[in-house]
N, C-alpha and C positions, 0 to 999 in steps of 0.2 A: 504494500500500500504506500502510495506516495505521500510525503508529509503535507500537512495542511498549510495554508498561507500564513497562519499565525506562527507555526513552527519555523517556516522559512524566514519570516521577518525577524523572529527571535534569534535565529542563527546568524542572520546578517548583522544584527546589532552587536552580537558577541564578537564577530570578526568580519568586518566589512570587506577586507581585502580577499580573504579566503573564499567568502561567499558572495562575491560581487556579481557572479553570473545569475544570481536570483533576480536581479533587475532585468536582465535580458529575458528571463523566463516570463516574468510578469508583463513585459512589453509585448511579447509574442501572444500572450493571452488576450490582449486588447484586440487582436485581429481574428480571434476565434469566432465561429458562427454560433457557438453556445453562449447565450446571454449570461448564464450563471458564471461561466469562466471569465467572461469580460468583466463582470462585476467584481469577482475576486481579484482579478488583475488590478483593477482600479484601487481597491481597498489596500492591496499589498503595496503598490507604488506610493500611494498616499502616506502610508505608515513609514515607509523607508525614506522618502524625501523629506517628510517633516522631521524625522530623526536627524537626517544629514544637515538640514537647514538650521536646526536648533544648535547643532554642534559646530556650525560654521565650516562644514566640510565641502560645501558647494560654493565656489568662489568664481567671480567673473574671470573668464579665461584671458590670460595675457600671453601674447605670442612670444614664445621662447624657442630659439633654434633647437632642433632635435638633439644635436650633440651636447647641448648644455642642460638638457632636461634631466632632472633626477627622477627616480622611480615615483616619488611622491607627486612631482609635477605631472607626470604622465597619468597617474591614477586620478588626480584632481581634474585633469582635462577630460578624461574618459567619463567621469561622473557628470561633469558639466554638459557634455554632449548627450549623455543618456537623459539628463534632466530636460534638455531642449526637445529631445525626441519624444519623451513622455508628454510634455506640454502640447506639442503639435498633435499628437494622437488623441489626447483628451479633447482638444478643441474640435477636432474632426468628428469625434463621437457625439458632440452636441447636435449634429445634424441628424442623429439617429435616436432611438428610444433609450439606449443605455447611456446614462450621463452621470457625471460626478464632478464636484468642485475641486479645484487645485489650489496650491499654496504658492506664495511668492518666493523671491530670491533674497539675497543678503540685504541689499537696500530695497526700498519699496519698488516692486516690479510694475511700474505704471504701464509700460508697453504691453506686458502680458495681460494685465487687467483690461486694457483697451481691447485687445484681441478677444478676450473672454466675453466682455460685454457686447462686442459687435455681434457675436454669435447668439448670446442670450436674448438680446433685443431683436429678435428675428421677425420677419414678415410672414413666415410660413410655418414655424414650429412653435407650439405652445410650451414654454419652458418654466411653467409655474413651479413645479417641484424643485427644479434647480435653483431658481431665484429665491424661493423660500429657504433653501438650505444655506443661503448667504446671509441670513439674518444675523447670526452670531458675528460674522466678520464685519458687517456694516456697522455694528455697534462700536467698532474700533475707529477712532477719529481719523487716522491716516487713511484707512480703507474707505471711509465715508467721503473724505475730501477728494481722493482720486477717482472715486466712483462718480461724483458730481462732475468733475472735469471731463471724464470719459463720456458721460451721458450728454453733456453740452455739445461735444463734438458729434455724437451720433445724431442728435435731433437737427443740428445745423446742416449736416450733409444729406439728410434724408429728404427725398422728394415728397412734398406734401400730397401730390396727386396720386401717389402710389401707397399711401398709408392704409394699412389693413387693420381690421379689428384685432387680429392676433398680435400685431406689432404694438398697438396701443395697450392691450392687456399686459403684455410683457413689460412695457415701459412703465405703466402705472403701478404695477406690482413692485417694481424696483424702487420707484420714487416713494411709495408708501412706507418703505422700510428705512428711508433716510431721515434721520432726525438731527437737524443742524442745531448745535448749541447756540443759545442767545448770548452774545458777547459784545462788550462795548469797546474792547481794545482791538488791536490789529491782528492778533494771533489767536487761534483756537487753542484752548487749554486742553492738552491731551491727557485724559484720565485713563484711557485704555488704548493700546497700540496693537496693530496687527503685526508689525515688524519692529521689535524692540532692538535698538542699536546697543552696542557695547563700547565702553570707553577703553582706554589703553590698558586698564587694569582688569578688563574682562567683566566689569560690572555693567548692569543694564542701565540705560539712560533713556529718558523721554524728551530729548531736546527738541523744542519747536523749531529752532533755527535750522537743524539738520533736515527736518521734514518740510519746512517752509509752508506750514498749514496756515495760510493767510485767510482771515475771514473775508476781507474784500474780494479775494479771488473766488472763494466758495459762493459768496453772494452773487458775483457776476455770473457764475455758472448757473445758479438757481434762476436768475432773471432770464438768461438765454433759454433754458429748458422750458420754463412755464410760459414765456411769450410764444413759444412754438406750440406747446401742448394745447393752449386754449384756442389756437387758430386751427387746430385739426378738427375734422368732422368727428363728433362724439356720439356714441350710442347712448341710450337712456341710462344703462348701467354705469358707463364711464362718466357721464354727466353727473350722476349722483355721487360717485366717488370723488370727483373733483370738488363738488360743492361742499363736501364734508372736510376734505383734506386741506384745501387751500386756506380757509379761514383759521384753521387750527395750527398748521405747520408751515405755511408758505408766506402768507400775506405780509407779515412783519419783516420778511427778508427782501421784499421787492423794493426797487428804487422808486417806482411810481405806481403804488397800489391803486390809485384812482383809475388806471387803465382797465381795471377789472370791472368797472361800472357796467359796461355793456353786457359782459358775461353774466354777472349776477342779476341784473335787471331783466334780461331776457328770460332767465330761469324763473325769476319772481313773478313775471307776468304770465307764465304758462299755467299756473294754478296747480292744484294737487300736491303730490309729494315733492315735486321740484320746487314749488313755492316755499314749502316748509324748510327745505334744505338750504334755500338761498337766503333765508332770513338772517342767519348769522353774518354772512358776508356783506349783505346790504347794511346791516346795523353797524358793523365795524367801519365801513366806508363813511357812513353818516356821522358816527360818534368820534372817530379818530382822524379821519381824513377830510372832514368838512364837505362831504357830498351833500348837495342841496336836494333833498327829497321830502318835501312837505307832506306827501301822502303816505308816508311809511306806516304810521299807526292806523290809518284808514284801511290800508291793504291788510295789515295784521288783523284788524277787527273783522274784515271780510272773510278771513280764513277760519273764523270760529263757526264751524258748521257741525252738525251731528257726526259727519264722517270723520272728524278729527279724532274721535275716540276709538276708531277702528284702524287708523293709519299705522303703518309700520314704524314711522318715526315719531309717534306720539310722545314718548319720554323726552326726546330731544326738543320737540316743539314747546312743551310746557316749561322745561328748564330755561329755554331761550326767552319765552314770553315773560317768565318771572324776572329775568334779567332786564328785559326791555322796559318793563313797567316799574322798575325800581328808581328811575330818574326822578329827581325832585322838580324837574322843569316840565313834566307832563301835566297839562291842565286837569283839574278835578273832573270836569265833565267827560273827559276821555276815559279816566279810570272808572267813573260811574257807569259808562256805557259797557266797559268790559265786565264789570261786576254783574250788571244786569243781564248781559248776553250769556255769561256763564251760569247764572241762576236759572235762566229760561232753559238752557241746554241740559241742566241737571234733571229736568223732568223726563227727558228721553235718553239720558246717558246710561250706559250699562253699569250694573252694580259695582263692578270691579274698578270703575273710574270715579265713583261718587265721593269717596273720602278725599281723593286728590282735589276734586273740584271745590268741595266745601272748605278744605284747608286753604286752598288758593284764594278763595273769596275772603276768608278770614284774614289772611296775610295782607291783602289789599286794604282792608278796613283798618288794620293796625298801622299800615304804612301811611294811610291818608285818613286821619281821625275825623276830618270834616265830613266824611261820607258815612259815618256811623249812623246818621239820621235815617239812612235807608233801612235800618233794622226794624224800626218801629214807626215808619211813616204811615200815619192814619189815612192818608189820601188814596192809598192803593192797597187793597186787602185781597184781591182775587183777580182773575183774568179779565172779568168784565169791567172792573174799576181801574185797571192798570193803564196809566197814560203812556207807558213805554211802547214804542213802535219798533218791533223786532225787524221789520222789513226796511227800515230807513237806514241807508248806508252812511249817511252823514251823522257822526256822533254828536254834533252840536245840536241836531234837530230831533234826535230820537227820544228826548225827554226822560232819559234815564234818571236824572237827579230828582225828578218828581215822583218816582216810583218807590216801591218797597221790595223786600226780599220775601214776599209771600210764597214764592216757589220753594225756597229753602225751608220755610215753615212747614210745608206739606211733607217734607222728608223727615220731620220729627217722629212720624209714625211708621217709618220704614221698617220692614220686616227684618232686615239685617241689623243687628245691634250696633255694629261699628259705625254704620251710616247715621242712624238716629243719634248716636252719641256725638258724632262730628258736627251736628247742628247745634250743639250746646252753646255756641257763642251768641245765639239769639237771646238766651235767657240769662247768661252770665256776663260778667265784665270781661272784655277781651284782654288777653295777656299782653305784656309789654314786649316780649320777645316773639318774633314770628315763628311759625311752625316750620319744621324742616320737611320740605316736600320731596326731597331727593329719594327718600325711601319709598315713596308712594307712586312715583311715575310709572313703574313697571308692574304694579299689582295686577294679578291675574284672577280669574274666577276660581281657580284651584286654591289659591292662597286665601281668598275670602271664605270658601267652603271649609278649608282646614281650620281657619281661625274660629269660625262659627261652631264647628264640632267640638272645639276645646272648651267652650263656655260651660260653666257648671250650672245645671238646672236643678233647683231644689225639688225634692220628691213630694213635698207637701203642697205643691201648686195644683189646684183643682182643675180638672179638664172637663168634668160633667157633674151633674147633681146626683145622679143615681148610677150605681154600678150596673153595666149592661150584662145581660145573661145570654145574648146572642147577637147576630148581626142586626136584626130588626125587632128584637124582643126586649123591651125595657119599659119601665114605668111611664105612663102618659104617652105612649108611642102613638104618633100621628101618621108617620110615614107608612106603616104597614097597612093602613086603611086603603092606600092607593097603589102600593107597590108590593111585589112579592119576588122572592128569589126563584128563578126557573131552574 
């Protein structure tokens, strides 16, 4: 029985000169038609070259006349040639189903990374698994920096007219894994490196100057990449991913974020899920970059429809809406309109969302004490007497301030105890500190049911006046006069 690849790797580590041909054997396995053997060859080469790179045994080849070469020089040259051969074969395998990531050289292998990413950001092959496998490497600041540089080169040279969905999926997946640190100085502070350099004493060092990780250069690459990405034709799925990712990870690195106005506004005007996702980007442009968009709150108000409780991005919407309505510069009539719209929606909202809605309303009343008159406004006690016009899109004309929270009062008798309890702010003094709604935004029916089942029911609670003796046979029975069991 031939030794396993683990045994071969172990033997190589014990004596690399004596067992050098193991590398050749693994290289040959990469050309085998058996996928299992190819995979074992990749694993073996990876283990060997990582071992050699960590020990500094693979060095950039320097031409030395053959007659002046020592045995050590010849062996190092041979190792370097095999390393190049392995790299080329692994790159070629990216065009096939058997794939695996590779490691760099002594100093950061920018050219090798460029070649690798050129293959990964493919127009024709879905490299999702390979790209996901790079997550650990991209956490290293040097790998992240050179990845951005390589991606900026890729998007600039790519023909926009030939962009495919596969290409965009590969590119987006790679971008979503890049997390650029927020820095105010000129250099990125390296907390973790892919290639750790060594000083003259053999100690590891993380010198920024050696790696030249300049934040302005990384920022320039980000701008190049995203200016291209938002100009590409995007599918619905890619559009959604961009609307989530750009506000959270990209916009503060852009030189002119206001250029994203068209991108976000187009999505905001489309309605549905895209409008919900565009909210954060539009708000950032309004709040931080002075975008003039006076209809922002009117558009947000218009999104409050019954369908919002069934949307995939419901948690995100409520957390963002809570943030948007926290500004002290928002007029009270606007907040009153939101409170009243939420109160009306509570009549048709699913039970799993009602505690969230009620706590949200309570928070707005705590935030704007002047609106607490809505709790006991005697001018509106039911639907017929309510001056509020739910069909009026203009919040200044919907007469929310003249209304009351009679809708919330109807929920005081709700069958679910947690919901009726959440209406307690109608009868008690509102707390000073707002409720934490972050734990409520993703409540499901299963959680409501589980919580209800854990409630303690006292056995002494009466359910009937007389103990029944059968299905229809009990004292003063009236039903059996007209019904019988067949």
